[in-house]
N, C-alpha and C positions, 0 to 999 in steps of 0.2 A: 503494500499499499504506499502511496505517496506520503511522504513526511508532513505535507501540508495537510493531508486528509486523517493521518493518524492521531492528532490531536483531538479530532471530533468525538472519538471513543469515550473521552472524560467528560464530555457535555451532553451526553445523550438524552438524560432527562430533562435538560434545559430545550433542547431541539423539540421533543414530543410535548413539553409544555407549551411551548410557543406555537407549534402547530395547531394544538387545541384551542389556544386563546385567540389565535387568527381566525379560525374557522367560527368562533362565537361573535365576532363583529359582523352585525347586520346593518348594512349602511341605509336601510329604510326605517331604522329605528330611532325614536328620541332618547334611548337609553344609551349613553355615551361611556357606561362604566366600563365595558370590554375594551373600548378605544383607548380609555385611559391607562388600563391595567396593562395592556399588552404594550403601549408605548414605555410604561415606567419598568416593566421587564426587560425590554431590549435595552433601555438606556443603561439599567443596571449591569446588563451583560457585557456593554460595550466599555462602560467606565472599568469593570473589574479587568477585562482583557488589556485595556490600555494600561492599566497599572502593571499587569505581568510583563508587556512588552518594554516598560520602562525599567523594570528590575532586570530583565534580560539584556537590555542594552547596556545598562550599568556594569552587568557581569561581563559583557563582552568586552568593554573598554578594559577592564582589568586584566581579563585574560591576554588581550592583544599587548597591554603593557608588559605583563610578566614575559610574553614571547620575545619582545625586544630587548630583555636582560640578558647581559653579558655572563651571569652566573649559571644560565641553564646548560645541563649536558645534553647529549643526544636524547636520551631517554626522557627526559623531563621535557624537552621541547616537543618530542611527538605525543607525549600524554597532554599537554597544553593545546597542540593543534586538533587533537582528537575532542577535547573540550570546546575548543572554538566552533567546530564542526557540528557539535551537539546543541550548542546555544544558538547557532545560525538556522539550525533545523527547527528548533523551537520557536525562533522569531517569525520564521515563515509561516508556521502552522498557526500561530495567534494572528498574524496578518489577516490570514486567510479566514480566521473565527471572525474578525471584525466584518469581513464581507458577508459572511453568513449572517451575522446577526441583523445586517442591514438589508438583507434580502427579505428578512420578515417585515421590516419597516418598509419595503417597497410593497409587500403584500398588503398592509394596511392602506397605503395611498391608492393602489389599483383597485381596492374594493369601493372606492368612493369615484374615482375619475377615470374616464376613457384614456386607454393608452395613447390613443391619438392626439388628444388634449395635453398630455403630459410630455410628449417628446421635446419639446422646444426647452425645457426645465433642465436637461442634460448637457445641452450643448453651450458654448461661448455664443454669446450675442452677435460678436462682428467677426467671428473666424467660424470655418466649418469643423472646428476640432471640438471633442469632448471636453468640458469644462473640468479643471482639476477637482479632487476629492478636497473635501475640508480636513483641516488637522485634527488632533485630538480634542474630544469634549472635555475631559477631564483638565481641571485648571482654566479652561476657557471663561474668559471676563464676559460676563452677560446672559451664561447659561440659565442662571436663575430667572433674570428677567424674560427670557424667552419661554420658559416653562410657565410663568404668569399668564403670558399672553395665550399660550395654548389653553389653559384653564378658563382665562377670561373669554375667550370664545366659545368654549363649551359651555359654559355659564349662560351665554347667550343662545344656547342651542345651534352652535354652528361648530362642525366637526373640524378639527385641526390637527397636525402633526408637526412635531419638531423635524425640520428637513435634515439635520444632521444623523438621524437615525436612519436614513435612506441611502440608496446608492443613486437613486434616478432623480433626485432633485437637488441641483448643484447650485441654486440660486436663492437667496435670502435665508431667513432663519426659522420662520414659522411659514406653513403654508395651511390655509384655509380650504377646505374641502366640501363646502356646502352648495355649491353651483357646478355647473356643467363643466366650466373652465377652473383650474386651479388659480389661487389668488395668493401669491408669495409676499411676505412682509419681512423688511429690513429691522431688525430690532435694535435701536441704538444701545449701547451699554454706557455711553457717557453723551455729554453734551459737546464732547470735542469731534471735530471733522477733519478728515484729511482725503486725499486724493483717491485712496482706495476706496474708501466709504461711498465718496462721490459717485466713483464708475460704479460700485455695486448698485446703487439707487438708480443710476441713469439706465442700467442694463434691465432692471427690473420694470422700470417705466417702459422700456420698449417692449418687453414681454407683455405687460397689460395692454398696452395699445394694440399689439398685433391681436390678441385676443379680443379685443373690442371691436377692431375693424376689418379682421380676417385679412389682413394685408400688413406688411412690414417689410424693413430690411434685415436679413439673417444670414450669418454664416458667409458673410462677404457677398451675398446676392441681394440686390435691389429689387423691390415689388414682388416679393415671395406673397403668394396669396393661397390661403387655406380654403379647400374646397369641401364642401360637405358631400359624403357619399352614404348609402345605406349602411346601418351599424348593425345590420343581421348577420354577423360574422358566423362562418360555418368553420368548426374545427373539430379536432379527433381527440380530445383529452381523454374520452373514455378508453380509447385503444392504446394510448401510450401507457394508461395506468395499468390496463390488462396485460401489458407486455412486462411490466415490472412485477407484477403479481405472479405470472406464469414462472418467472426465474426464481421464484421460492423452491420449485421442484424440479425445473428443466434448465439445462445447461445454456439453451439459446431459445430464442423465439422470434418469430418474423411474422408481421402482420401487415396486410395491405388493405386498408379502408377504402381505397378507389385506385383505379388505373394509374399507373406511374407513380403511386406514394406507397413506401413501406417504412414501417416501424421495427427496429431490429434491437434486441438485447441479447446480451451474453453476461453469463455469472463470471466475473473477474476471476482469472487464475485457471480456468478451464480450456482445454484444448478444442479450438472452435474450426470448424470447416468454413472459412470464409468463402471458397468458391462457390459452395452450396447455397450459402446465405445469400450471395449476392447472383445468384444465377438467373438468368432471364432479363436483366437490367443491363440495357444495352449502352446507355451514357450515364454512368452514376454521378450524381451530384450529392455529396455526402456532407451532413451536418453531424458534427461529433458533439453531442450534447455534454459529455462529461468534461472536454477540453474547454467548451465554452465556460461551464460552471468553475471548473478550477481555476482558469485563467481569469476570472471575474470579468467576463465579457457578456454577461448577459445584458447589461446596459439597461436600456428602459422597455425591454420587451416585457411581455406579461409574464411575471415572476413564477419560478417554478415552485414556490413556497405555496402556490394557489393551484397551479395546474396539476402538480401532483398531489392527490385528494387525501390520502392517510400518511399518518405520520412515520410508519414502519418503511413504507415505500420511499418516502422522502429521505429518512435517515439512511437507506440503503443507497439511495443515489448519491447524498452527500459525501459519504464514505468511500465511495468507489466500488461498493460490493457489488454492484450492477454495472454495465457499460451500455450506453444508449445510443443509438444513431438513428438519425432520419435520412431516408434516401430516397431522392426524386430521380426518374429516370428522364433525362433531358430530352431524349429523343420524342417522347410521348408529349411532354410540356410543349416542345417546338411545335409538333402537329396540332395541338390545342391552340396556339395563337396562329398557326397558318390558317386554319379554319376561320378565323375572325379577320383575316387580310394581313396579318403583321409576321416579320420574319423575327426570329428570336436568337440572339447570340448571348450564350451563357459565358461570361466574362470572369466574373467573382474576384476582382482586385479591389485595392483601395479606392479607385476612381469610379468602379461602376460594378454592378452585379450583374444584371440584365440589361442589354441593351436591343430595343424594338426598333425596326424599322419598317416603312410601307412606301412604295411607290405611288406618288400621287398624279392622276391625269392632269395633265397640262402644265406639269413642273418638272425642272430638269433633276434637281436635287430631291432625293427621298426624304420623306419625313422621319426624324430620329427621337427616339425618347430614351432616357437613360433612368433606370432604377437603381439606387446605391446598394452596395454590398450589404450596408446596414439595414435599409429597409426589407430586402429580400431574405435577409437572414430570418425574418420573422416566420418565414414558411417552415424552418426547422425547429426554431425556439419556442413557437407558439403553436405548433402542430395544426396550422391553417390547412384547410381543404383546398386542393388544387383548382377544383371547380370553381369555389368561390373566390380566389385569388384571380382566376381567369375573368370572372363577372366584373369584379372591381376594378381590374386594370383595363378592361374593355371599355369601362364607364368613363375612367381617367383618360384614356387615349382618345376617346371620341371628343371629350371637353377640349383636350389640348390640341388637337387636330382641327375642329372647328375654329379655335381662337386664331391659331396659325394660319389657316386659309383666309380668315377675315383680314388678318393683317396684311397678307400678300395680294388680296383683292384691292385693298384700299391704298396701296403704296403707290 
């Protein structure tokens, strides 16, 4: 087992408790007790883990200082290096644990707000990059004021969450969850102001303006427009949960909920016939769910703390006892888009995920549309139906094609 994951076995009861608490939150209820209790539990776990990280960092500094000593013999140096390696492994494990606690915080937020309305809170306002995570909560000036704002909002029957207990909200200190769009608040810890605080407030104002007008400049792009589309998302959460449960008794499992889409799972450490598992898939596009989880790259996709439905299955996924893949047959996906008039190029790079193109009568250059790698990653990490994805993309492509043709005709 990866050293990052081995730390989790000491926190099994906390993971089970948090999963149960998260499932108790009902966004339609006016009883906010479960919301508050879950946040407190997450906050306590984060603060405790931060304390352990600080102690391990201090231990590491002392070990490295001892290693530089000229009085060490060969055996002593080997012993110190071994201790350094163990401490570094512990640090990696605790840092991953912080990510896991915040995945439960993401679960809280996604219970109230649509994922499509949350995505802007992950990225920098003026750059296309994901915004850097916040530092330690422990010792943070103003954390008590932030918690008071959360309590005040809930006293006024508005659900709210501390931004620092999530991975997906990188702007503001407190996020109000009572409307369809999130509303982030920067809580000033003092009357003093500086350039950093001013930049944060300006970024938040841009985000709110975008939500209000469905138009704004983001990620270095001017005139980014938010387009509404049907929210009746179709996914296969039940099937991926079936895969995990099957792996209790079977070494491997493969389910195909619709043509061209496969959910594959294996028991970690078992001998697996991959040729058989991937048999019949002509152009496999593979999403390795364990890698996205362990690398902390679930980003603002629908959290696995919600999509995996029972605590035991969630724990087995977190600890790497089961290894999960989502596999799409690119040849079938291309045929699906060909049927609606578009050629599909599967790129999956930092610059692009899918590239759609279509020859338009009367124009020399074909119409191009690029779907980002981050966006199409939702197919794997959110267990989205290929058929629903096609219908949604057809809607979006038609909107963009009509707009482009209108611009060309009026030029």
